[in-house]
C-alpha positions as CSV (number, residue, x, y, z in Angstrom):
1,M,155.7,89.7,150.4
2,A,152.9,88.1,152.3
3,S,153.3,84.4,153.2
4,A,151.2,81.9,151.2
5,E,148.0,80.6,152.7
6,H,148.6,77.2,154.3
7,Y,146.3,74.2,154.4
8,D,146.3,70.6,155.6
9,C,145.5,69.5,152.1
10,I,145.2,71.0,148.7
11,V,143.2,69.1,146.0
12,V,143.7,70.0,142.4
13,G,140.7,69.0,140.3
14,T,137.1,68.0,141.1
15,G,136.6,64.8,139.2
16,F,136.0,61.4,140.8
17,G,139.3,61.4,142.5
18,G,139.4,65.0,143.7
19,S,135.9,65.2,144.9
20,V,136.1,62.1,146.9
21,T,139.4,63.2,148.5
22,A,138.0,66.7,149.3
23,E,134.9,65.2,151.0
24,R,137.0,62.7,153.1
25,M,139.6,65.2,154.2
26,A,137.1,67.9,155.1
27,G,134.8,65.4,156.8
28,A,137.8,64.5,159.0
29,G,138.2,68.1,160.1
30,K,141.2,68.9,157.9
31,R,141.6,72.4,156.4
32,V,141.1,71.7,152.7
33,L,141.5,73.9,149.6
34,V,140.0,72.6,146.3
35,L,141.2,74.2,143.1
36,E,139.1,73.7,140.0
37,R,140.0,75.4,136.7
38,G,136.5,75.4,135.3
39,K,133.2,77.0,136.3
40,P,130.3,75.8,138.4
41,Y,127.3,74.5,136.5
42,P,124.1,74.7,138.5
43,P,120.8,73.3,136.9
44,G,119.8,75.2,133.9
45,S,123.2,76.6,133.0
46,F,124.3,74.0,130.4
47,A,124.4,75.3,126.8
48,R,121.7,74.2,124.4
49,S,121.7,76.8,121.6
50,P,124.1,76.8,118.6
51,I,125.7,80.0,119.9
52,G,126.0,78.5,123.3
53,F,127.7,75.4,122.0
54,S,130.1,77.4,119.8
55,T,131.8,78.8,123.0
56,N,131.3,75.8,125.2
57,F,134.9,74.6,124.8
58,W,138.0,74.9,127.0
59,D,140.9,77.0,125.7
60,P,141.4,80.1,127.9
61,S,144.1,81.5,125.7
62,E,141.4,81.8,123.0
63,G,138.9,83.2,125.4
64,L,137.0,79.9,125.8
65,Q,136.2,78.8,129.3
66,G,133.5,76.3,128.5
67,L,132.7,72.7,129.4
68,F,134.3,70.5,126.7
69,D,138.1,70.1,126.6
70,L,139.1,68.3,123.3
71,W,142.7,67.1,123.0
72,S,144.1,65.9,119.7
73,F,147.2,63.6,119.5
74,S,149.0,61.7,116.8
75,G,146.8,58.6,117.0
76,L,143.7,59.5,118.8
77,D,141.5,62.3,120.2
78,A,140.4,62.6,123.8
79,L,137.4,64.4,125.2
80,V,137.3,65.4,128.8
81,S,135.6,68.2,130.7
82,S,136.3,71.4,132.6
83,G,134.0,72.4,135.4
84,L,133.1,71.9,139.0
85,G,132.4,68.2,139.1
86,G,135.0,67.2,136.4
87,G,134.1,64.3,134.2
88,S,130.9,63.6,136.0
89,L,129.3,66.6,134.2
90,I,129.5,64.9,130.8
91,Y,129.8,61.2,131.5
92,A,127.0,58.7,130.9
93,N,126.4,57.8,134.5
94,V,127.4,54.1,134.4
95,L,128.8,52.8,137.7
96,L,130.4,49.4,137.1
97,R,133.1,47.6,139.1
98,K,136.2,46.3,137.5
99,D,135.9,42.5,136.9
100,E,137.7,40.5,139.5
101,R,139.7,38.4,137.1
102,W,140.8,41.5,135.1
103,F,143.2,42.7,137.9
104,V,146.0,41.2,135.9
105,Q,149.7,40.7,136.8
106,D,152.6,41.1,134.4
107,G,150.3,41.7,131.4
108,P,151.1,43.2,128.0
109,G,152.1,46.9,128.0
110,G,153.5,46.5,131.5
111,E,150.0,46.2,133.1
112,S,150.4,44.9,136.6
113,W,147.8,45.7,139.3
114,P,149.3,45.9,142.9
115,L,145.8,45.4,144.4
116,T,142.8,43.2,144.0
117,R,139.0,43.5,143.7
118,A,138.7,42.4,147.3
119,D,140.9,45.4,148.3
120,L,138.4,47.7,146.7
121,E,135.0,46.1,147.6
122,P,134.3,48.3,150.7
123,H,135.3,51.4,148.8
124,Y,133.1,50.5,145.9
125,D,130.2,50.1,148.3
126,R,130.7,53.6,149.8
127,A,131.2,55.3,146.4
128,E,127.9,53.7,145.1
129,R,126.0,55.0,148.1
130,M,127.5,58.5,147.8
131,L,126.7,58.6,144.1
132,G,123.1,57.4,144.6
133,A,123.3,54.5,142.2
134,Q,119.9,53.4,140.7
135,R,119.2,51.0,137.8
136,Y,117.0,52.0,134.9
137,P,113.4,51.2,136.0
138,L,112.5,49.1,133.0
139,D,109.7,47.4,134.9
140,H,107.8,50.7,135.4
141,A,105.8,52.8,133.0
142,P,106.7,54.8,131.1
143,Y,110.3,53.4,131.2
144,D,109.1,50.0,130.1
145,R,108.5,51.4,126.6
146,T,112.0,52.7,126.0
147,P,112.6,51.6,122.4
148,K,116.4,51.7,122.4
149,T,116.7,49.6,125.6
150,L,114.3,46.9,124.3
151,A,116.0,46.8,120.9
152,F,119.5,46.5,122.3
153,K,118.3,43.8,124.7
154,A,116.8,41.8,121.9
155,A,120.0,42.2,119.7
156,A,122.4,41.3,122.5
157,E,120.5,38.2,123.6
158,A,120.1,37.1,120.0
159,R,123.9,37.2,119.8
160,G,124.3,35.2,123.1
161,L,125.7,38.2,125.0
162,D,125.2,38.8,128.7
163,W,122.8,41.8,128.7
164,F,122.0,43.6,132.0
165,L,120.9,47.0,133.5
166,P,124.0,48.6,135.1
167,P,123.8,50.9,138.1
168,L,123.5,54.5,137.0
169,A,124.3,57.8,138.9
170,V,120.8,59.1,138.0
171,T,117.8,59.8,140.3
172,F,114.7,58.2,138.8
173,A,112.8,58.2,142.0
174,N,113.0,59.6,145.6
175,P,113.7,56.9,148.2
176,G,110.7,54.6,148.8
177,E,108.7,56.0,145.9
178,D,107.9,54.9,142.4
179,P,109.9,56.5,139.6
180,V,108.2,59.5,137.9
181,P,109.9,61.8,135.4
182,G,110.3,65.5,136.5
183,E,109.5,65.1,140.2
184,P,111.4,67.4,142.7
185,I,114.3,65.5,144.3
186,R,114.4,65.6,148.1
187,E,118.0,66.0,149.3
188,E,119.3,65.4,152.8
189,R,121.2,68.6,152.7
190,P,121.0,71.5,150.2
191,N,123.4,71.1,147.3
192,L,126.2,73.7,147.0
193,H,124.3,75.5,144.2
194,G,121.3,76.0,146.4
195,R,119.1,74.9,143.4
196,M,116.1,72.6,143.1
197,R,116.7,69.3,141.1
198,Q,114.2,67.0,139.3
199,T,114.1,63.3,138.6
200,C,115.2,62.1,135.2
201,R,113.0,63.5,132.4
202,L,114.3,61.0,129.8
203,C,115.7,63.7,127.5
204,G,119.0,62.1,126.5
205,E,121.0,65.1,127.5
206,C,123.4,63.5,130.0
207,D,126.5,64.0,128.0
208,V,126.0,67.7,127.4
209,G,125.1,68.5,131.0
210,C,121.9,67.8,132.8
211,N,119.9,71.0,133.1
212,Y,117.4,69.3,135.5
213,G,119.9,68.1,138.1
214,A,118.8,64.5,137.7
215,K,122.3,63.3,137.1
216,N,124.0,62.7,140.5
217,T,127.1,64.6,139.4
218,L,129.8,65.2,142.0
219,D,128.8,68.7,142.8
220,Y,125.5,67.3,144.3
221,N,127.1,64.7,146.5
222,Y,130.8,64.6,147.4
223,L,131.5,68.3,146.7
224,S,128.4,69.4,148.5
225,A,129.4,67.3,151.5
226,A,132.9,68.8,151.4
227,H,131.4,72.3,151.1
228,H,129.2,71.8,154.2
229,T,132.0,70.4,156.3
230,G,134.3,73.4,155.6
231,A,136.3,72.7,152.4
232,E,137.1,75.9,150.5
233,I,136.4,75.5,146.8
234,R,137.9,77.9,144.3
235,T,136.7,77.7,140.7
236,R,138.4,79.2,137.6
237,C,141.7,78.5,139.3
238,E,144.2,76.5,137.3
239,A,147.3,75.0,138.9
240,R,150.4,75.6,136.8
241,E,153.4,74.9,138.9
242,L,154.1,72.8,142.0
243,E,157.2,72.2,144.1
244,P,158.4,71.0,147.5
245,H,158.1,73.7,150.2
246,A,159.4,74.1,153.7
247,R,155.9,73.5,154.9
248,G,155.2,70.6,152.6
249,W,154.1,71.6,149.1
250,A,153.5,74.8,147.2
251,V,151.1,75.2,144.3
252,H,151.2,78.2,142.0
253,Y,147.9,78.8,140.1
254,I,146.4,81.4,137.8
255,A,142.8,82.7,138.0
256,H,140.7,82.7,134.9
257,D,138.7,85.9,135.5
258,D,135.3,86.0,133.8
259,A,136.3,89.3,132.3
260,H,138.8,87.3,130.1
261,E,136.0,85.1,128.8
262,G,135.4,85.8,125.1
263,R,138.7,87.4,124.3
264,R,142.2,86.0,123.7
265,T,144.4,86.0,126.8
266,D,148.1,85.3,127.3
267,T,147.5,82.9,130.1
268,R,151.3,82.4,130.6
269,A,151.6,86.0,131.7
270,L,148.7,85.9,134.3
271,P,149.9,86.5,137.8
272,R,150.5,83.4,140.0
273,V,148.8,82.9,143.3
274,T,150.7,80.6,145.7
275,V,149.2,78.4,148.3
276,T,150.9,75.7,150.5
277,A,149.8,72.5,152.2
278,D,151.1,69.6,154.1
279,H,149.6,67.3,151.5
280,L,149.0,68.0,147.8
281,V,146.6,65.7,145.9
282,L,146.7,65.9,142.1
283,A,143.3,64.9,140.7
284,A,143.3,66.9,137.4
285,G,142.5,63.8,135.3
286,T,144.8,61.5,133.4
287,L,145.8,64.3,130.9
288,G,146.0,67.1,133.5
289,S,147.9,65.3,136.3
290,T,150.4,63.7,134.0
291,Y,151.0,67.0,132.2
292,L,151.5,68.8,135.6
293,L,154.1,66.2,136.7
294,L,155.9,66.2,133.3
295,R,156.0,70.0,133.2
296,N,157.3,70.3,136.8
297,R,159.6,67.3,136.7
298,A,162.7,69.5,137.4
299,A,161.2,70.4,140.8
300,L,160.5,66.8,141.7
301,P,163.8,64.9,142.4
302,G,163.2,61.2,142.8
303,L,160.2,61.1,140.5
304,S,160.0,57.7,138.9
305,A,161.2,57.3,135.3
306,R,157.9,55.4,134.7
307,L,156.1,58.8,134.4
308,G,154.2,59.0,131.2
309,E,154.1,55.2,130.6
310,G,151.0,53.0,130.3
311,F,148.6,55.2,128.5
312,T,145.3,53.5,127.5
313,G,142.0,54.8,126.1
314,N,140.2,52.0,128.0
315,G,139.4,50.4,124.7
316,D,136.9,53.1,123.7
317,L,135.2,52.5,120.4
318,L,132.2,54.3,119.0
319,T,130.2,52.8,116.1
320,F,126.6,53.2,114.8
321,A,123.7,51.1,113.7
322,V,121.6,53.4,111.4
323,R,118.3,53.0,109.7
324,C,117.3,50.0,111.9
325,T,114.5,47.8,110.5
326,E,112.3,45.0,111.7
327,D,109.8,42.6,110.1
328,G,106.7,44.4,108.9
329,M,103.1,43.4,108.7
330,D,103.4,42.6,105.0
331,G,106.5,40.4,105.4
332,R,108.8,43.2,104.2
333,R,111.3,45.0,106.3
334,A,109.9,48.1,108.0
335,P,111.6,51.0,109.8
336,R,112.3,50.2,113.4
337,R,111.8,52.9,116.0
338,I,114.9,53.2,118.3
339,D,114.2,56.8,119.4
340,P,117.8,57.2,120.9
341,A,116.9,60.6,122.5
342,Y,114.4,58.9,124.8
343,G,115.9,58.0,128.2
344,P,119.3,58.7,129.7
345,V,122.2,58.3,127.4
346,I,123.0,54.8,128.5
347,T,120.4,52.4,129.9
348,S,121.8,48.9,129.4
349,A,125.0,47.0,128.7
350,A,126.2,43.6,127.4
351,R,129.4,41.9,128.5
352,V,131.7,40.1,126.1
353,G,134.0,37.5,127.8
354,D,137.7,37.5,128.2
355,T,140.3,34.7,128.1
356,L,141.0,35.6,131.8
357,D,137.5,34.6,132.7
358,G,138.4,30.9,132.3
359,D,135.1,29.9,130.8
360,G,136.3,29.3,127.2
361,A,136.1,32.9,126.0
362,Q,139.0,33.9,123.7
363,G,140.4,37.4,123.4
364,R,140.4,40.6,125.5
365,G,137.0,41.3,127.1
366,F,134.9,44.4,126.8
367,Y,131.4,45.9,127.4
368,V,129.0,47.2,124.7
369,E,126.4,49.7,125.8
370,D,123.4,51.3,124.1
371,A,123.7,55.0,123.7
372,G,121.6,58.0,123.0
373,Y,121.9,61.7,122.4
374,P,119.8,64.9,122.9
375,E,116.7,65.5,120.8
376,F,118.3,68.3,118.9
377,V,120.6,65.8,117.3
378,S,117.6,63.9,116.0
379,W,116.5,67.1,114.2
380,M,120.0,67.5,112.8
381,L,119.8,63.9,111.4
382,Q,116.4,64.6,110.0
383,A,117.8,67.5,108.1
384,L,120.4,65.2,106.7
385,D,117.6,63.3,105.0
386,T,117.1,66.5,102.8
387,P,116.9,64.8,99.4
388,Q,114.2,62.4,100.5
389,A,112.4,65.3,102.4
390,I,112.4,67.4,99.2
391,A,111.0,64.6,97.2
392,R,108.2,64.1,99.7
393,A,107.6,67.8,100.1
394,L,106.9,68.7,96.4
395,P,103.7,66.7,95.9
396,V,102.5,67.5,99.4
397,L,103.0,71.2,98.9
398,A,101.3,71.0,95.5
399,S,98.3,69.3,97.1
400,V,98.0,71.9,99.8
401,A,98.4,74.8,97.3
402,S,95.7,73.3,95.1
403,K,93.2,73.2,98.1
404,L,94.1,76.7,99.2
405,L,93.6,78.1,95.7
406,R,90.3,76.4,95.3
407,G,89.2,77.9,98.6
408,Q,88.5,74.5,100.1
409,D,88.3,74.6,103.9
410,Q,89.9,71.3,104.6
411,N,92.2,70.0,107.3
412,V,95.7,69.6,105.9
413,A,97.2,67.9,109.0
414,G,97.7,64.7,107.1
415,E,99.7,66.4,104.4
416,A,101.8,68.2,107.1
417,S,102.5,64.8,108.8
418,R,103.7,63.3,105.5
419,L,106.3,66.0,105.2
420,L,108.4,64.3,107.9
421,G,107.9,60.9,106.4
422,D,108.9,57.8,108.4
423,C,111.9,59.5,110.0
424,R,113.9,56.3,109.7
425,L,117.3,58.0,110.0
426,S,116.5,60.2,113.0
427,S,114.5,57.7,114.9
428,G,116.2,54.5,113.7
429,A,119.8,55.1,114.8
430,L,121.6,53.5,117.7
431,P,125.1,54.5,118.8
432,L,127.1,51.6,120.2
433,L,129.7,52.3,122.9
434,T,132.4,49.7,123.4
435,M,135.1,49.8,126.1
436,G,137.3,47.2,127.5
437,R,140.8,45.7,127.9
438,D,143.0,47.2,125.3
439,V,146.8,47.1,125.8
440,P,148.2,50.0,127.8
441,D,151.2,50.6,125.6
442,G,151.0,54.3,125.0
443,R,153.5,56.8,126.2
444,M,152.8,60.4,127.3
445,S,155.5,63.1,127.1
446,L,156.1,66.8,126.6
447,A,156.5,68.3,123.2
448,G,157.7,71.7,124.1
449,D,155.0,73.0,126.5
450,R,152.3,70.7,125.1
451,L,151.3,67.2,126.1
452,E,151.8,64.4,123.5
453,V,150.6,60.9,123.5
454,D,152.4,58.2,121.4
455,W,149.7,55.6,120.8
456,S,148.1,53.8,117.8
457,K,145.1,51.5,117.5
458,E,147.3,49.4,115.2
459,G,149.8,48.7,118.0
460,G,149.3,46.1,120.7
461,S,145.5,46.6,120.7
462,Q,144.8,45.9,117.1
463,A,143.3,42.4,117.8
464,Y,141.1,43.9,120.6
465,F,139.7,46.6,118.3
466,E,139.0,44.1,115.5
467,R,137.0,41.9,117.9
468,A,135.1,44.8,119.4
469,R,134.2,46.1,116.0
470,E,133.0,42.8,114.7
471,T,130.8,42.4,117.8
472,A,129.3,45.8,117.2
473,R,128.7,44.9,113.6
474,G,126.9,41.7,114.7
475,L,124.6,43.8,116.9
476,A,123.9,46.1,114.0
477,D,123.0,43.1,111.8
478,E,120.5,41.9,114.5
479,L,118.9,45.3,114.3
480,G,118.5,45.1,110.6
481,S,120.6,48.2,110.2
482,T,123.5,49.7,108.3
483,F,126.7,49.5,110.3
484,L,128.9,52.6,110.4
485,D,132.3,53.3,111.9
486,N,133.0,56.6,113.6
487,P,134.4,58.6,110.6
488,I,137.8,59.1,112.3
489,W,138.2,55.3,112.3
490,L,138.9,55.6,108.6
491,L,141.7,58.0,109.4
492,N,143.3,55.3,111.7
493,R,142.2,57.2,114.8
494,V,139.8,56.6,117.7
495,I,138.3,59.0,120.2
496,T,138.4,58.2,123.9
497,V,136.4,59.7,126.7
498,H,138.2,57.5,129.2
499,P,142.0,58.3,129.0
500,L,143.9,56.4,131.7
501,G,147.5,55.8,132.8
502,G,150.6,57.9,132.8
503,V,151.1,57.9,136.6
504,R,150.8,54.2,137.2
505,M,150.5,52.5,140.5
506,G,153.3,50.1,141.2
507,R,155.0,48.2,144.0
508,S,158.1,50.3,143.7
509,D,159.4,53.3,141.7
510,A,160.9,50.8,139.3
511,E,157.3,49.7,138.4
512,G,155.2,52.8,138.9
513,V,155.0,56.4,139.9
514,V,152.7,56.0,142.9
515,D,152.2,53.2,145.4
516,P,148.9,51.3,145.9
517,Y,147.7,54.1,148.1
518,G,148.3,56.9,145.6
519,R,151.4,58.3,147.2
520,V,154.2,59.4,144.9
521,F,157.3,57.4,145.4
522,N,160.2,59.4,147.0
523,L,158.1,62.6,147.4
524,P,156.3,62.4,150.8
525,G,153.1,64.4,150.9
526,L,152.5,64.3,147.2
527,H,149.6,62.2,146.1
528,V,147.7,61.4,142.8
529,A,144.0,60.3,142.8
530,D,142.5,60.1,139.3
531,G,142.5,57.8,136.2
532,S,146.2,58.4,135.6
533,V,147.1,56.0,138.4
534,M,145.5,53.0,136.6
535,P,148.2,50.4,135.6
536,G,146.0,49.4,132.7
537,P,142.4,49.6,131.4
538,V,139.6,49.2,133.9
539,G,137.5,47.5,131.2
540,P,134.0,48.8,132.0
541,N,133.3,52.5,132.6
542,P,136.2,53.6,134.9
543,S,134.4,56.3,137.0
544,L,133.4,54.1,139.9
545,T,136.8,52.5,140.1
546,I,138.5,55.9,140.2
547,A,136.2,56.9,143.1
548,A,136.8,53.7,145.0
549,L,140.6,54.1,144.6
550,A,140.3,57.6,145.9
551,E,138.3,56.3,148.9
552,R,141.1,53.9,149.6
553,F,143.8,56.5,149.2
554,A,141.9,58.9,151.6
555,D,141.8,56.1,154.2
556,A,145.6,55.8,154.0
557,M,146.1,59.6,154.3
558,L,143.8,59.8,157.4
559,E,145.2,56.8,159.1
560,G,148.7,58.2,158.7
561,A,150.0,55.0,157.1
562,P,153.8,54.9,156.8
563,E,155.0,56.4,153.5
564,P,156.6,54.0,151.0
565,G,160.4,53.6,151.2
566,R,162.3,56.5,149.8
567,R,165.2,56.0,147.4
568,A,168.3,57.9,148.3
569,A,168.5,61.2,146.5
570,R,170.5,61.1,143.3
571,T,173.3,63.6,143.0
572,A,175.9,64.3,140.5
573,P,179.5,63.3,141.2
574,S,181.8,66.3,141.3
575,T,182.9,67.6,137.9
576,E,186.5,67.2,138.7
577,G,188.7,70.1,137.7
578,A,185.8,72.3,136.6
579,P,186.9,75.8,137.6
580,P,184.5,78.4,139.0
581,A,183.6,81.5,137.0
582,A,186.3,84.0,137.7
583,A,186.8,86.2,134.7
584,P,186.6,90.0,135.6
585,P,185.1,92.4,133.2
586,A,187.2,93.0,130.1
587,P,189.3,96.1,130.1
588,A,188.6,99.0,127.7
589,G,190.0,98.3,124.3
590,A,190.2,94.5,124.7
591,V,189.8,92.4,121.6
592,A,186.8,90.0,121.8
593,L,186.4,86.7,119.9
594,A,183.1,84.8,119.5
595,F,181.9,81.7,117.7
596,T,178.7,79.6,117.7
597,E,178.4,75.9,118.6
598,E,175.5,73.5,118.3
599,M,175.5,70.1,119.9
600,K,172.7,67.4,119.8
601,G,172.0,64.2,121.6
602,H,169.7,62.4,124.1
603,L,169.2,62.3,127.8
604,D,167.4,60.1,130.3
605,F,165.9,60.7,133.7
606,E,166.7,57.3,135.3
607,E,170.1,56.1,134.0
608,T,173.1,57.8,135.5
609,G,175.8,56.3,133.4
610,Y,176.5,58.4,130.3
611,E,176.4,55.7,127.7
612,A,173.4,53.9,129.2
613,A,171.5,57.2,129.5
614,S,172.2,58.2,126.0
615,R,170.9,54.8,124.7
616,A,167.8,55.0,126.9
617,G,167.1,58.5,125.8
618,E,167.5,57.7,122.1
619,A,165.1,54.7,122.5
620,A,162.5,57.0,124.1
621,G,163.1,59.8,121.6
622,R,164.1,62.2,124.4
623,K,166.3,64.7,122.6
624,L,168.5,67.4,124.0
625,M,170.5,70.1,122.2
626,F,171.9,73.5,122.7
627,H,172.9,76.4,120.4
628,L,175.5,78.7,122.0
629,T,177.4,81.8,121.2
630,I,180.7,81.5,123.1
631,T,182.5,84.8,123.7
632,A,186.0,85.6,125.0
633,D,185.7,89.3,126.0
634,D,189.5,89.6,126.2
635,V,191.3,87.2,123.9
636,E,194.7,88.0,125.5
637,R,193.5,87.1,128.9
638,F,191.6,84.0,127.5
639,I,194.9,82.7,126.1
640,D,197.1,83.5,129.0
641,D,194.8,82.3,131.8
642,E,195.1,78.5,132.3
643,R,191.3,78.4,132.9
644,H,190.7,79.7,129.3
645,E,187.3,81.0,130.4
646,A,184.6,82.4,128.0
647,Q,181.0,83.5,128.5
648,V,178.0,81.7,126.9
649,A,174.7,82.8,125.6
650,G,172.0,81.0,123.5
651,W,169.4,78.4,124.2
652,V,168.8,74.8,125.2
653,R,166.1,72.8,123.5
654,C,164.5,69.7,125.2
655,D,160.9,68.9,124.8
656,A,160.9,66.9,128.0
657,L,161.9,70.0,129.9
658,G,159.6,72.4,128.1
659,G,160.9,73.2,124.6
660,K,163.3,76.0,123.7
661,L,164.8,77.5,126.8
662,A,167.0,80.6,127.1
663,V,170.4,80.3,128.6
664,E,170.5,82.8,131.4
665,G,174.2,82.6,132.3
666,G,177.1,80.3,132.6
667,H,180.6,79.9,131.2
668,F,182.9,77.7,129.0
669,N,186.5,76.6,129.6
670,L,188.5,75.5,126.6
671,F,191.4,73.2,127.6
672,V,191.9,72.7,131.3
673,D,194.8,70.4,132.4
674,Q,193.8,67.5,134.6
675,G,195.9,66.8,137.6
676,G,198.9,68.7,136.2
677,D,199.0,66.4,133.2
678,R,199.2,68.5,130.0
679,R,198.3,65.4,127.9
680,S,194.9,65.1,129.7
681,K,192.6,68.0,129.2
682,R,188.9,68.8,129.5
683,M,186.6,71.4,128.0
684,Y,183.9,72.4,130.5
685,Y,180.4,73.8,129.9
686,R,178.0,75.2,132.5
687,L,174.7,76.6,131.3
688,L,172.1,78.1,133.6
689,F,168.5,78.0,132.4
690,R,164.9,77.3,133.5
691,D,162.5,74.7,132.4
692,G,159.1,75.4,130.8
693,A,157.6,75.8,134.3
694,G,160.3,78.3,135.4
695,H,162.2,75.9,137.7
696,P,166.0,76.7,137.6
697,L,168.3,74.1,136.1
698,T,172.0,73.8,135.3
699,L,173.5,71.8,132.4
700,V,177.1,70.8,133.2
701,G,179.2,68.9,130.8
702,F,182.8,68.1,129.7
703,K,184.7,66.9,126.7
704,E,187.6,64.5,127.5
705,V,190.6,65.3,125.4
706,R,193.4,62.8,125.7
707,D,195.3,60.4,123.5
708,D,193.8,57.0,123.8
709,P,194.5,54.0,121.5
710,G,193.3,54.6,118.0
711,F,192.5,57.9,116.3
712,D,190.1,59.6,118.7
713,L,190.7,63.3,118.2
714,W,187.4,63.9,116.5
715,S,185.5,61.8,119.0
716,D,187.1,63.5,121.9
717,T,186.5,67.1,120.7
718,S,182.9,66.5,119.5
719,T,181.5,64.4,122.5
720,L,180.1,66.2,125.5
721,Y,179.2,64.1,128.6
722,T,176.3,65.9,130.1
723,R,174.2,66.1,133.3
724,V,171.3,68.3,134.1
725,L,171.1,69.4,137.7
726,T,168.2,70.9,139.7
727,G,168.8,74.5,140.6
728,H,171.4,77.0,139.4
729,V,174.6,75.3,140.5
730,T,178.0,76.8,140.7
731,A,181.3,74.8,140.4
732,G,182.0,72.7,143.4
733,E,178.3,72.4,144.4
734,E,177.5,69.4,142.2
735,P,177.8,66.8,144.9
736,D,174.9,68.4,146.8
737,A,172.7,69.2,143.8
738,P,169.9,66.8,142.9
739,L,170.6,65.1,139.6
740,L,167.7,65.3,137.1
741,A,169.0,63.8,133.9
742,T,172.1,62.4,132.2
743,G,173.1,62.1,128.5
744,I,175.6,62.6,125.8
745,L,175.7,65.4,123.1
746,H,177.7,65.4,119.9
747,I,178.8,67.9,117.2
748,L,177.6,66.6,113.9
749,P,180.0,67.0,111.0
750,R,177.7,69.4,109.1
751,D,177.3,71.5,112.3
752,F,181.1,71.6,112.8
753,A,181.5,72.8,109.2
754,R,179.0,75.6,109.9
755,Q,180.7,76.4,113.2
756,M,184.0,77.1,111.4
757,T,182.3,79.9,109.5
758,T,181.0,81.7,112.6
759,F,184.3,83.0,114.2
760,R,184.2,86.7,114.6
761,V,186.5,89.3,116.3
762,R,185.7,92.7,117.6
763,P,187.1,95.1,116.3
764,A,186.8,93.3,113.0
765,R,190.2,94.6,111.8
766,R,192.0,92.5,114.6
767,V,192.2,89.3,112.5
768,D,195.4,88.6,114.3
769,A,193.3,87.6,117.3
770,L,191.9,84.7,115.2
771,A,195.4,83.5,114.5
772,R,196.4,83.6,118.1
773,F,193.2,81.6,119.1
774,G,194.0,79.1,116.4
775,T,197.6,78.8,117.6
776,L,196.3,78.1,121.2
777,F,193.8,75.5,120.0
778,A,196.3,73.7,117.8
779,G,199.0,73.8,120.4
780,E,196.8,72.3,123.1
781,L,195.7,69.5,120.8
782,W,199.4,68.9,119.9
783,Q,200.2,68.5,123.5
784,A,197.4,66.0,124.0
785,Y,197.9,64.0,120.9
786,R,201.5,64.4,119.8
């Protein structure tokens, strides 16, 4: 087998963290490989037709390899993207810095920032330059007539809010020239697509992909720079597994061939391609990077138990002001033109103060931004006005028909114009986007092989959302409109486009998963650079802060800064007295006995004491169980041999390890005397299996059978003290095997009753073997508890 290709650095993902890292590493002369699961999107390639949008989603198992990746969890939905350039392909271009006073310490939800605004200032500066930040040119025609900007400004100022024009990653003008829509953009170097770009054409299509290249998406700046300085960029390549390697780190990925697009594919069965590197940087986004670490946890000894904690949607809330009105000439309210499809999606913002500001504001702060959408959405809204349109159409059509029947040669343009009416729904709607300092109290975990997020807007963030919603309602009132919630709000859900957290920064592995430079604690050479490292919400749009953090992380990598202190590897104490597997094949004619056993409990990845781990696992809802068929191939040998060894088959179930997992081997020992004391015995279990990512694991456990004060026979025989070790570990190897998790399993009374009905012998006529087994079992218990 050929050795894997080796690089100085592998970057997984091309969002704001991955693109920055790739550019900095390649620019420093490093050999860099970039893996992006999605496709490249040059100008003109973004879908616009209904048929195009119907397949513009990401789910390769269903044959979909499109742009939008929609995740649905128990309390919220999250929309992210898949493509070369990551989230920059569909975000709304806003480049705001995190407020200085919002870098909180010891806040609710465990939020604690191990750095300050001052630490990020030079990195913010470089990211802004690279992303070509420009403000919306409201002081130039035709931009000065943008209805939604002017309306939002008036409403915000009427409410006493701090309205402003934020920096946008949009090219409105070439350097030194006045802004003009649709002008060719002059680039210092050709973009990696080799295609011409145009200045912003004010079409409102930013969030569905800019077909004119006016958005300064990452493929036009950071990734193009990385490409020109030697980075190798592979698209349609999705990382699935990762693990330490003799040469640093190994990544196993699958390739989504374009031949698979449009048809269902078993992506789990696709062949793996392996590449290695000295440094591995995960930048697959909050959902992607957290999922990769959770799924590959078994291969990452020392990974912090904080993994998955601190999820936040950055306070995202979408509301609407519809059918906006203003004072008319006759003193009555008249339709107000908002024209949300004119301009980029976001042009301006208003800041709402925070208690942390120290200026008298009360509550958790946020930003509200005007929003827009493509023109085709306006036509869809116009169609929703169908009853009114029909009412208008009938007399107009009757008038036109009458003129035609009379043969009158008259201009009917006026009648045609009246068919559309005042368009008050399609032209008078303004989406309001709110984002801010919600409480990062969500938890991300595995549910089988799927990612799950335990979060609710009615948790610690309820007061925040109530305040944000009332502010949006106040703005809608100023616009003389009807206020509407996002429909999913009524289902106790929100949708976020800014998922953050899960791989938090911290000062130690007791506080976070990575250090303030993005380096994973206890795993040298492994880094994370995306929104997952945020200890809490950014507040404003997080893209610029993610880019600035990645700039800071890249500096540390290039300067060779000392790695954070490493915790000594955790290993399992020797399972004293556990015998190695030694049973030879059963002779011909031997009588076999089998029964099933099911045990259930909890485990924890941090606590090493059995009781403490069981309690922590139960609090976190981290369940572990197994269902085994235990078989003694030769009952006579099983009874006579002091090891009382039997074989095991069945499965282990643990969502945190990947779901239902087949037992590949192992053995069971019934009553093994401890230290020659026949009144102290143990039952031993050793199960070999693999997690959902294919990493080998071993479950070892024992039941302590001895006569302690009180009646403890049931407790002893139904309680299994359990450890999960990394690798397939044989007896005696435990002290050198990395410890992954600890817990306790129990036989529940109803499961025990069911177990008693499962005893079988082969041949079936040899029921005497059951009696002999029962005699052994009862006799051993008598010795222990007599």
